N, C-alpha and C positions, 0 to 999 in steps of 0.2 A: 107327779104332781105340776100343778100349772107354772108358770111364771107370773112372779109378784111385776107390777111395775111401778114406774117412779113418772106423776105428771109433769113435766118442763115445757112451758107453754102453750099447754094443750095438748102434747106429744107425749104417748106411753113409753116411756124406754124400760128395757128388760133391767130387773135387778137380778146382774148375777156376774160370773166370773166368767174368764173366756172358756175354760175349763169345764164348770158347769154346764154353762151353754152347750157346747160341745155335745157333752156327754145328755142332756136331755134332748139334742137334738137326733141320737140315735135311733128311736121309732121310725121318725120321717125319713132318715136317711136308709135303714134296713127295709122300709116296706115300699122306698121309693114315692113319697107324700111329695106333691106340690107347695113346694113354701117358696115364699117372698121374702128377703133378707136384706135389710137396709142397712149399715153404720153410716150415722148420721153422726157431722159434727156442727159447731152456731154456726159456719155459715149457712147450712144447708135449712137449718132451721129456721134461719130468718130471710133464705130467698123464700121456703114454705108460705112463710106467714105474709107475705107478699103476695102470692100467688094461688091463690082457690083453687086452682086443677091442679097442680102442683102439691098441695098440703092434703086434698082429698087421698093421691098414691099414697103418700107419706105414713098417711093414718092408716093406710089399706093393707100395709105388710105384715104380712105374720108375724115377724119379728125386728123390732128397732130398737139398735142396740149402742150405747155411744164411743163413736169415735171422736175420741178429743176431749182432752183437758178439760176443757170449757163445759161440754155438759157434766160432767162430773162435782165441776165446782159448782154450778148453777143449781145441783140436787142439794145443795147443803141449804137454800133456801126454801126446802120444802121439809113434808115434817119425815119423810124416806131418802137418805141416802143412796148413792148410786157406790156402787163396792169397788169399780176400775172401769176405765176404760176399753174398750175391746176394739182393736184395728181392724180395720176391712183387710188391709197387708196380712197382717198375723193368720185372720181367719182362714185367708185365702190359702196359704200355708198349711195350715193344720186338715182344711177340706182335701188337700191335695195328696195329702199321706195318708188320712181316710180312703181319698178315692184309690190310690195308689194299693194300698193292704185288700180292698175289695175288687180292684181291676173294675173301676166302674169307667164308665162314658163321660168325656168331657166335650164343651163345647166352647171355643172364646170367640171373644168380639172385641175389637178394641184398639186403640193406639196405630202407630202406623204402619204400613205395610211389612219395613225392615225389623220393626221392632216386635211384631207379632210373630212373625219366622221365629226370630231368637229364642220367646217364650215357648214358642213349643218346642222346638229343640231345646231345648234346656230343662221342659217337661219330662220329653223322650229321656234324657240323660238322665235326669234324678229320679224321676217316676216311672221307670221301663214298662210296670204293671198298667198304666193309665192306660185307656183307649180314648184319643183324642178324635172323635169323627168329624172334627171339624173344625176350621176357624176364618176370621174372616179381620181385616182392618178396621177401623172405625170409622175411616171416610167413604160412607159408602150415602150413595142419594136414593136408591129403590132397595129399600128392605125386605121385600117379597122374597125373591131368592133366599134371602139367611133365613127370614121364616119357616121357608118349605123346606130346606136342610136340616134347622133344629126339631121340624116336625118328625121328615121322614127319620131322623136317625136316634130319634128321641133321646138324648144325653140324659147323664144323673144330673151333672151338673152345669149349670150354663153361667159363665162367668161375663160380667159386660164391663169394658173399660173402657167408655167413653164421657164418664166423668158428669154432674149433676146438672141440668135436671134431665138429658138427651134418655142415660142407663135407667134411669127408674121411671121414665116415661116408655121406653123403649118394653123394658119389663113387663110392665103393668097391662099393655095392649096386648102382647103377645105370650103372657107364661100358660096362659092355657092348651098350648099347643103340643106339651112335652109335660109329663109328671118329674119333673126337676126340682131341685134346690136354685134357683135364682138369685143370682146375688151381683149389685152394681159394686164396681170395689176401684173407681176413678182412673188413678194413676198409678196402680200397683205393677199393670205391666211394666211400666219403665223400669221401676225398682226390682223388678226380680230381673229384668234383663239386662241390668248392671247399668244403665244410659243416667240412671237418677238415683246418685246415694241417698241410703238413708242415715238420719241421726244416729250417730254412735251410742255405744251401750249405756254411757254414764246419762245422756241428753235423754234418753229412752225411760230411762229409769225412773228420772226425775221429774217426767211429764214437763217437760221442756222442749221438745222437739218442734214444735212450733217457732221457738224464738231458734234455733239450729238454721230452721229453715229459710228464715227472716234473714239472719245474718248473711248466711252465705248465698240468699237470693231477696236483695232488697227489693223488687221491683212487686214482690208478695206484700208491703204495706198496704195496700189497697184491699186485699181479702182479710189481712190480720187485723185490721181495724175493727173490724165486725165483733170482736172479740169483748171489746170492754162495754158496747152495745147492747150486745147479747145479755152480757151479765149485767148489767143494770137493768134492763125489763124482766130479766128473772126474778131479779130484787125485788123492784118495784110491784112486781103481780104477788109477789109474796104480802107485801103489805095491804091489797087489795081485802 
């Protein structure tokens, strides 16, 4: 059964839960279909609305899911509400579990050299059946050798953690080289390696991770201010 979508400011988000999304990904995973997954928050959508080329990339994704309670809240201004947020970090962890069970090949790209090495070490420890066929930090000037390595090793998963818009631009340009699940995961490597702490479970369950991050890092205010602007635009769009 195809996914139903909810259009928010011109972008079609999947109406699904994380568990249902993973279940419906099974055919893609088992048959090694090339798929581009974007987990978008309000900041990504607002950036896309101001940058046409990036907007085209976001709209070209096979699966666009709501990573951010702001997206879910904005869906209340439409005729169909989104069920829940699906964070890139949670999806990353669940896909690693699947990859471990099926002895899949994984390629990792992003973060500092020390962080990516810590991620590789942790994956080897927690998911010993995963075959990490390559990895590289996110501070590269020449992407050609990285693309060639991905093409040669043909991983089942390519996780890119270089932040938007760079990670989606990289995937859009090079996803044809391997029939993999390609996904940008922002700062997930830093969280997975333990360099950045995720909000405690209470804050996660109450959908206020954004507030926890703001309290623990007030410098994020310049990024968080986009949330009320996004919600206002989504509300006004409904009135048109």
